[in-house]
C-alpha positions in Angstrom: 50.5 -15.3 5.5 51.7 -13.4 2.3 48.1 -13.1 1.1 47.0 -11.6 4.5 49.9 -9.2 4.4 49.0 -8.1 0.8 45.3 -7.7 1.8 46.4 -5.5 4.7 48.4 -3.3 2.4 46.2 -3.0 -0.7 42.8 -4.0 0.8 40.5 -6.7 -0.3 38.4 -6.6 -3.6 35.5 -5.5 -1.5 37.5 -2.6 0.1 38.7 -1.4 -3.3 35.2 -1.6 -4.8 33.8 0.5 -2.0 36.6 3.0 -2.3 35.7 3.6 -5.9 32.1 4.2 -5.0 32.8 6.7 -2.2 33.2 9.8 -4.5 29.7 9.1 -5.7 28.4 9.0 -2.1 30.0 12.4 -1.4 28.4 13.8 -4.6 24.9 12.5 -3.5 25.3 13.9 0.0 26.4 17.3 -1.5 23.1 17.5 -3.4 21.0 17.0 -0.3 20.6 20.7 0.8 19.3 21.7 -2.7 16.8 18.7 -2.8 15.5 19.7 0.6 14.4 23.1 -0.7 12.1 21.6 -3.3 8.4 21.4 -2.8 6.6 18.0 -3.1 5.3 18.9 -6.6 8.8 20.0 -7.7 10.1 16.7 -6.5 7.5 14.8 -8.6 8.4 17.0 -11.6 12.0 15.9 -11.2 11.0 12.4 -12.5 9.8 14.0 -15.8 12.9 16.0 -15.9 15.1 12.9 -15.5 13.2 11.1 -18.3 13.7 14.1 -20.6 17.4 14.0 -19.9 17.6 10.3 -20.8 15.6 11.0 -24.0 18.2 13.6 -24.9 21.1 11.1 -24.6 22.2 11.1 -20.9 22.8 7.8 -19.3 21.4 6.4 -16.0 24.9 6.7 -14.6 24.8 10.5 -15.4 21.6 10.9 -13.5 22.4 8.5 -10.6 23.6 11.2 -8.0 20.5 13.3 -8.6 18.1 10.4 -8.6 19.5 8.8 -5.4 19.4 12.2 -3.6 15.8 12.6 -4.7 14.7 9.2 -3.5 16.4 9.7 -0.2 14.5 12.9 0.4 11.2 11.4 -0.8 11.7 8.5 1.6 12.3 10.9 4.5 9.2 12.9 3.7 6.8 10.0 3.2 8.1 7.2 5.4 10.3 9.2 7.8 13.2 7.0 6.9 16.5 8.5 5.5 18.9 6.2 3.6 22.3 5.8 5.3 25.5 6.0 3.3 25.8 2.2 3.5 22.5 1.9 1.8 23.6 4.3 -1.0 26.6 2.1 -1.5 24.4 -1.0 -1.7 22.1 0.8 -4.2 25.0 1.7 -6.5 26.3 -1.9 -6.3 22.8 -3.3 -7.3 22.6 -0.8 -10.2 25.9 -2.0 -11.5 24.7 -5.7 -11.4 26.7 -6.6 -8.4 25.7 -8.6 -5.3 25.2 -6.5 -2.1 25.4 -8.5 1.1 23.5 -6.9 4.0 22.4 -8.4 7.3 18.8 -8.6 8.4 17.7 -5.2 9.8 20.2 -3.2 7.7 17.5 -1.9 5.4 17.6 -4.0 2.2 14.0 -3.2 1.3 14.6 0.6 1.6 18.0 0.3 -0.2 16.3 -1.3 -3.3 14.2 1.8 -3.9 17.3 3.6 -5.1 18.3 1.4 -8.1 14.7 0.5 -8.7 13.7 4.2 -9.2 16.8 5.0 -11.3 16.3 2.1 -13.7 12.5 2.7 -13.9 13.3 6.1 -15.5 14.1 4.3 -18.8 10.4 3.4 -19.1 11.2 -0.2 -19.8 10.2 -1.6 -16.4 11.9 -3.0 -13.3 11.2 -6.4 -11.5 11.9 -6.8 -7.8 12.0 -10.5 -7.0 11.1 -11.7 -3.5 10.8 -15.1 -1.9 7.1 -15.2 -1.2 3.8 -13.5 -1.9 3.6 -11.8 1.6 6.9 -10.0 1.1 6.0 -9.0 -2.5 2.6 -7.5 -1.4 4.1 -5.9 1.8 7.1 -4.3 -0.1 4.9 -3.1 -3.0 2.5 -1.3 -0.6 5.2 0.0 1.7 7.9 1.2 -0.8 5.1 2.0 -3.3 4.5 5.2 -1.2 7.9 6.5 -2.2 7.5 5.6 -5.9 3.9 7.1 -6.0 5.2 10.3 -4.4 7.7 10.6 -7.3 5.1 9.9 -9.9 5.9 6.2 -10.7 3.4 3.3 -10.9 3.9 0.1 -8.9 2.5 -3.3 -9.7 2.5 -6.6 -7.8 2.1 -10.1 -9.2 0.4 -12.6 -6.9 -0.7 -16.2 -7.5 -4.4 -15.5 -7.6 -4.4 -12.9 -10.4 -6.0 -13.4 -13.8 -4.3 -12.6 -17.2 -5.6 -9.0 -17.4 -4.5 -8.2 -13.9 -1.1 -9.8 -14.6 -0.7 -7.7 -17.7 -1.5 -4.6 -15.8 1.0 -5.5 -13.1 3.8 -6.0 -15.6 3.0 -2.7 -17.4 3.9 -0.8 -14.2 7.1 1.1 -13.8 8.2 -1.2 -10.9 6.7 -4.7 -10.5 7.1 -6.8 -7.3 6.6 -10.6 -7.3 8.1 -13.9 -6.5 10.6 -15.9 -8.6 7.9 -18.6 -9.2 5.3 -16.2 -10.5 7.7 -14.4 -12.8 9.0 -17.8 -14.0 5.7 -19.4 -14.7 4.4 -16.2 -16.4 7.4 -16.4 -18.7 6.6 -20.1 -19.5 2.9 -19.3 -20.0 3.7 -16.5 -22.4 5.8 -18.8 -24.5 2.8 -21.0 -24.9 0.5 -18.2 -26.2 -0.3 -17.7 -29.9 -0.3 -13.9 -30.3 1.7 -11.0 -28.8 -1.5 -9.2 -27.6 -2.2 -12.0 -25.1 1.3 -11.8 -23.5 1.4 -10.8 -19.9 5.1 -9.8 -19.7 6.9 -7.2 -21.7 10.5 -7.2 -22.8 12.7 -7.9 -19.8 14.9 -5.0 -18.7 16.3 -4.8 -15.1 15.7 -7.0 -12.0 16.7 -6.8 -8.3 16.7 -10.2 -6.6 16.1 -10.3 -2.9 17.7 -13.3 -1.1 19.7 -14.0 -4.2 21.5 -17.1 -2.8 18.2 -18.7 -2.0 16.5 -17.9 -5.3 19.4 -18.5 -7.7 20.9 -21.5 -5.9 18.5 -23.3 -3.5 15.3 -22.6 -5.4 17.0 -23.2 -8.8 17.4 -26.9 -7.9 13.6 -27.3 -8.4 12.7 -26.8 -12.1 9.6 -24.9 -13.1 7.5 -27.3 -15.1 4.3 -26.3 -16.8 1.9 -28.8 -18.5 -0.6 -28.4 -21.2 -3.6 -30.5 -22.3 -2.7 -33.9 -23.8 -2.8 -33.8 -27.5 -3.6 -37.5 -28.0 -6.7 -39.4 -26.9 -6.5 -41.6 -23.8 -8.8 -44.3 -25.3 -5.9 -46.6 -25.8 -5.3 -46.9 -22.1 -8.9 -48.2 -21.5 -8.7 -50.4 -24.6 -5.6 -52.2 -23.4 -6.9 -52.4 -19.8 -10.0 -54.3 -20.9 -8.0 -57.1 -22.5 -5.7 -57.7 -19.5 -7.8 -60.5 -18.0 -7.2 -62.6 -21.1 -3.5 -62.8 -20.5 -2.2 -65.7 -18.3 1.1 -65.7 -16.5 3.8 -68.2 -17.8 1.6 -68.7 -20.9 1.3 -65.2 -22.3 3.9 -63.4 -20.3 6.8 -64.1 -17.8 7.7 -62.1 -14.8 11.4 -61.5 -13.8 11.2 -60.7 -10.1 14.9 -59.8 -9.8 14.8 -57.4 -12.8 11.3 -56.2 -11.9 10.2 -56.7 -15.5 7.5 -58.4 -17.6 8.1 -60.0 -21.0 5.5 -61.1 -23.5 5.8 -64.7 -24.8 5.1 -65.6 -28.5 1.6 -66.6 -27.3 1.1 -63.2 -25.6 2.3 -61.3 -28.7 -0.2 -63.2 -30.9 -3.0 -62.7 -28.4 -2.2 -58.9 -28.2 -2.2 -58.6 -32.0 -5.5 -60.4 -32.3 -7.3 -58.5 -29.5 -6.0 -55.1 -30.5 -6.3 -55.5 -34.2 -2.6 -55.0 -34.9 -0.9 -57.0 -37.7 2.6 -56.8 -36.1 3.2 -55.4 -32.6 6.8 -54.9 -33.4 6.2 -52.8 -36.5 7.4 -49.2 -35.8 3.8 -47.9 -36.4 2.6 -50.1 -33.5 5.3 -49.2 -31.1 2.9 -47.1 -29.0 0.5 -50.1 -28.7 3.3 -52.4 -27.6 4.4 -49.8 -25.0 0.9 -49.6 -23.6 0.6 -53.4 -23.5 3.8 -53.8 -21.6 2.9 -51.0 -19.1 -0.5 -52.5 -18.5 1.0 -56.0 -17.8 
């Protein structure tokens, strides 16, 4: 009861966070009349202007109001969709590395264009992580209209791309793809022998759609990548060919309860003779002994 009373007086953490963001929203809205007066070309030129301002020492937070106002007008002109204030709030939250919870139909896809454009101005790339290939392709094509209008390049990473196409996708200003594709590309890059063959570049900023699904549910299944076996598989066949020579109770005993097989002294001697090993229990022959037990 005391907690509820304090929340009513001072507001929840969420209320306080939004309250701190509201002055920025007012600033973005105040810029709208000036942005509306710009021609399409002048809007595209703004991207170069923002990049120059960053090169001279301004931060992304300094440019945020101008960039968000520009993206909202670009969206209105190209897709006939104008960002609502609640989407501006969500965009600021994502830019700050926070989680923005929005219900289906509240415009998450459109909202993500705001922090994606802003962070792409650094020239170091932005990843937008979706849950499947269909959404990655759809969002790249759909929201890519806004980015293209403002002079940015969009890439998409799908499962059927070759190395050259992947490298091109990752070199774009904004790259759409799934968590699995990004994850496996990271693993594959760590198996390559020279920097020129790497698909990904240095990681910079990512927006994760369905963050609970990707970072909790999907994270329970590890990404495993396998390479070619380094050792010959001849030993498997060699051991398999001598199996008919081994007799139960004479050369090995079965423990049904423990579900295990144990070589007898006769079996050890027979294995050493047939496989040409002087001592199966010598550390150098431990692999032969393992194969023999597994074959039994």
